[in-house]
C-alpha positions, -999 to +999 in steps of 0.1 A: -001+001-001+015+030-009+013+065+006-018+081-017-030+044-003-030+023-037-029-013-033-008-035-049-009-073-050+022-091-056+020-131-065+056-141-076+072-118-098+039-100-108+030-071-088-006-059-099-027-024-090-058-034-076-089-012-059-100-024-022-132-039-039-112-063-059-082-070-039-104-101-022-113-118-052-079-114-062-058-127-033-087-160-032-076-167-068-041-165-060-041-190-034-062-212-054-054-249-057-028-243-025-043-254+005-064-239+035-043-213+057-014-227+038-007-190+021-005-158+042-012-126+028+013-100+046+004-060+040+032-035+036+017-003+040+040+033+032+046+046+072+021+079+059-008+053+053-035+058+082-040+027+108-075+027+099-069+022+058-046-010+069-074-023+093-100-016+067-077-037+037-072-063+066-116-066+075-118-069+033-096-097+033-108-116+066-143-111+056-136-132+024-127-161+038-087-153+036-078-172+068-043-155+070-036-120+072-003-101+084+014-069+083+049-066+075+068-043+103+098-021+094+114-015+130+131+023+135+170+024+137 
């Protein structure tokens, strides 16, 4: 998630721009064929993105049935 709050889905070496309503179906499709819960989604957001926006993406994914959603965190030096 970039600082202007646009979403990008990275799957392997491919990155695709997404909007909030399309992210869950795209993630579920990317996970199809994998054992349930075996593939985690990691959300990485620019530090200027509002926490509320990140939570909204997490909630959207979880409501769609994505089982493992986490956050990528970079600690300050």
